[in-house]
DRENMIDREN-821723 format. One record per residue: residue in three letters; x, y, z negated of N, C-alpha, C, O in turn. Coordinates in steps of 0.02 Angstrom, whole numbers, plus 32768, in hexadecimal, padded with zeros to 4 digits. Each point is the difference from the previous one (the first is absolute). Layout:
N
AlaXYZXYZXYZXYZ ...
END
This chain:
112
UnkB2C4680F69AD801F802E802F7FCE803780117FC47FF48002 Unk80568047800B7FD5803780147FE67FF48047801F7FDC8027 Unk7FAA80447FE87FE27FF98043802D80248033801480397FF5 Unk7FFA7FA580418029801B80367FD5802D802B7FC67FF0800D Unk80558048800A7FDC802D802C7FE97FDB803F80217FD28018 Unk7FA6804380017FE27FDE803980307FFE803C80057FCC8021 Unk801D806B7FEE802D8001803A80387FCD7FF780147FE08031 Unk800680197F9280367FCF7FF47FE57FB9800680227FD4801B Unk7FA280217FCC7FE17FBE80067FF47FEF8049800C7FC78015 Unk7FDC806980127FF67FF4804780417FEF802380017FD7802F Unk803780477FBC80417FEF801C80117FB77FF0801B7FDD802B Unk7FD5800C7F9A800C7FBA7FED7FD67FD0802B80197FCC8016 Unk7FA980477FF67FD47FD6802B801C7FFF804680027FCB8020 Unk8013806E7FFA801D80048043803F7FD58005800A7FDC8032 Unk802080277F9C803D7FD77FFF7FEF7FB67FFF80207FD88021 Unk7FAD80167FB97FEA7FBA7FFD7FE87FE88044800E7FC88015 Unk7FCD8063800E7FE87FEE8043803A7FF680307FFF7FD3802A Unk803480577FD0803B7FFB802B80267FBF7FF480217FE6802C Unk7FDA7FFF7F9780257FC57FED7FD77FBF800580177FCC7FEB Unk7FAD803880317FD77FC4800680257FCA802880248010802F Unk7FD37FB17FBE801E7FCA80287FE6800380487FC88015800D Unk80627FD480217FEE800280477FBE7FDE800E7FDA8017802B Unk80177FB37FB27FC27FDB800D7FC180267FEC7FC97FEB8011 Unk803F804D7FCD7FC680297FEE7FFD804280277FCC80218000 Unk80697FF280218003804180237FC9800780357FE480368007 Unk800D7F94801D7FCF800480377FBA80127FE77FD9801C8026 Unk80197FD57F9D7FBE800D7FE47FF3804B7FF87FC680158002 Unk806E80127FF57FF980477FF27FE18027803A7FEA80397FF7 Unk80157FAB80457FE38022803A7FB780107FF57FE68030801E Unk7FF87FA97FB97FB880097FF57FEF800A7FB67FCA7FED7FEA Unk806580307FF07FF5800B7FB9801080487FEE8034801B8012 Unk7F9E80047FCA800B80437FE480117FF57FB77FDB7FE07FDB Unk805D803C800F80167FFA7FBB7FF480427FDD801680358017 Unk7FC57FC87FB17FEE803C7FDB80187FFB7FB880067FC97FE4 Unk800A80707FFE801180037FBA7FC880257FDB7FEB80368015 Unk7FFD7FAC7FB67FCD801F7FD580187FFB7FB7802C7FD87FF0 Unk7FB780527FE680127FFC7FB97FEA7FBE7FE280287FDF7FDE Unk7F9A800D802D7FE77FC07FE77FC07FEE80257FE1802A8020 Unk800D7F977FDC7FC17FE8801D7FC880127FCF80057FF47FC4 Unk7FC6802980567FC980167FD47FD97FC67FE27FE680067FC8 Unk80157FC3805C7FD97FC77FE7802A7FD47FD27FE87FE97FCC Unk8055800A8047802E7FD77FD8803F80297FF380327FF98024 Unk7FCD80317FA9803780317FF680447FE37FEF803180257FFF Unk7FD47F9B7FF380417FE47FEE80227FDA803980397FEA7FF8 Unk7FA5800D804180207FDC80368038802A801F7FFD803D7FFF Unk80357FA1801C803B8021801B7FF98012804A801C80318018 Unk7FBE7FA5800C7FF7800A80477FC27FDD80187FE47FD67FDC Unk8006803A80607FC37FE2801C80057FFF804B801280318020 Unk7FDF7F947FFD7FFB7FF980497FB77FFD80137FDA7FDA7FE2 Unk8012804D80507FBC7FFF801A80047FF9804B801E80298022 Unk7FC27FA27FF880007FF780487FF67FB880137FEB7FD67FD8 Unk8025801B80677FFC7FBC801B80477FE8800A8025801E8027 Unk7FEF7FAC7FB880457FE7800780127FF3804A7FD57FED8028 Unk8069801F7FE7801A7FF880447FEE7FBC801D7FF37FFA803C Unk800C7FD27F9B7FF27FBC80177FB67FF580107FEF7FCC801D Unk7FE580627FD07FB87FF8800C7FE38035802F7FC380048008 Unk8067802480167FE98036802C7FE67FE5804280197FCE801B Unk7FB580557FFF7FE67FF180438015803380337FF57FF8803C Unk802B803F7FAC80198033802E7FD980407FFF801480308021 Unk7FB47FD37FBB7FD7803C80027FFB80237FBC7FD7802E7FF8 Unk80507FBE7FD87FFD801E7FBE802880417FFE8030800A8025 Unk7FBA80227FAF8024803F7FF6803D7FF47FD5800F7FC77FEF Unk8014806E8000803C7FF77FD77FEF7FE97FB97FCD80147FE4 Unk805E7FC280017FFB7FEA7FBB801D80377FD48023802C8017 Unk7FCD7FD07FA8801980327FD080227FDC7FC67FE47FD27FE3 Unk80598043800E80237FEA7FC48005803E7FD3801B80348013 Unk7FCC7FC47FB0800480367FCE80317FEB7FCA7FFD7FC87FE7 Unk80308065800880317FF57FCB7FF080337FC97FF9803C800E Unk80027FAC7FB37FE8802A7FC9803A80157FD2801E7FD87FDE Unk7FEE806980228039801E7FDE7FFD7FF97FB480317FE97FE1 Unk7F98802980007FFE80037FB680087FBC7FDF80267FFA7FD0 Unk7FB77FD18047800B7FBF7FE080477FE6800B801C7FDF7FD4 Unk8001802E806580457FEA800C803080257FD2802D7FE17FE4 Unk7FCA80608015802C80267FD37FF87FE77FB880317FFC7FDB Unk7F917FF480117FF37FEC7FBB80217FBE7FEE80117FF57FC6 Unk7FF97FDF806B801C7FBE7FF0804C7FFE8004801F7FCE7FEE Unk80008068802980487FFF800C802780277FCB7FE780307FE4 Unk80567FB98010802A801F7FCE802C8039801B8010802F7FDC Unk80037FCC8065802B8033801D7FF68002804B7FD87FDA801C Unk804C805380067FF78009804880147FC280287FDF7FF08032 Unk80557FED7FB980137FC380247FCA7FCB7FFB7FF07FDF8032 Unk7FF480197F937FC97FD17FF67FC48014802B7FE07FD6801F Unk8011806B7FE27FC880198028800C7FF2804B7FD27FE88022 Unk806980287FF7800F7FF480467FF77FB680117FE67FF08036 Unk80307FE37F9E7FF87FB9800B7FB67FEC80017FEB7FDA802C Unk7FEF803E7FA47FB87FEF7FFD7FDA801D803B7FD27FDF8019 Unk8040805C7FFD7FE1801D803C800E7FD2803C7FD37FF28027 Unk806B7FF97FE080137FD480387FD87FBF7FFE7FE47FEB8033 Unk80187FF57F937FDB7FC17FFA7FB6800B800F7FE07FD78021 Unk800480607FC77FB9800F800C7FF3800D804A7FCE7FE7801B Unk805D803F80057FF8800D804880047FBF80277FD67FF3802B Unk805C7FE47FC780057FBF80227FC17FD77FF57FE57FE4802F Unk800580197F937FC57FD87FEF7FC3801580297FDE7FD5801D Unk8014806B7FE67FC58018802380077FFA804C7FD07FED8022 Unk806A80227FF9800B7FF980497FFD7FB680137FE87FEF8036 Unk80307FE67F9F7FFC7FB8800D7FB87FE880047FF07FD48028 Unk7FE380497FB07FB97FF080077FE7801380457FD97FDC801E Unk803E805C7FFC7FED8015804480197FCD80347FE17FF88034 Unk80567FE77FBC801C7FCD802E7FDC7FBD7FF8800D7FD28026 Unk7FC6802A7FA97FDB7FC27FF6801F7FD17FCD7FEC7FC57FFC Unk804380537FDD80217FD67FCD7FD980067FBF7FF480377FE7 Unk7FF87F8F7FFD7FD880017FC3802C80057FC1803D7FFA8004 Unk7FA3800F7FC38024800B7FC1802C7FC57FED8038800A7FE8 Unk7FB17FB8802480297FC67FEF80418000802780367FF57FE3 Unk7FC68018805E803D80028029802C803B7FEC803E7FFA8001 Unk7FA4803F7FEE802780397FEA80297FF07FC2803A80137FFA Unk7FA87FC97FD780247FEC7FC480397FD08010803680047FE3 Unk7FBE7FCE804C80357FD28016803B8027801E803A7FED7FF6 Unk7FB78048802E803480288020802180337FD1803180208012 Unk7FB47FE57FB1801B80307FD07FE580468009801C80307FE6 Unk7FAE7FD7803F7FE18041800D7FBF80087FDA7FD7802B8011 Unk801F7FAC7FBC7FC080007FDC7FF980397FD27FCC80057FDE 
END
């Protein structure tokens, strides 16, 4: 699939955030979500969570950051519907890390 324009990709990320399950919505109060072309250190990863999980906070931490990477997501998808689905799964996956949900539990929930 061709690379989607950044503004269109950002719309997909925004739509994914709007559709997050209720149990993850509360986490967004302390999360900044960013869109980048790719991670410079690991250029094939789809997303990255950086911060202190909600379950381990003491109350004095700054905002967490979720980065969603446009180019690797576009490269793995066949069409716009596939891309929208993968963006949604990636956003859920990274926001769930902010909520303190580990990879094993994410896979159990189908958000792996």
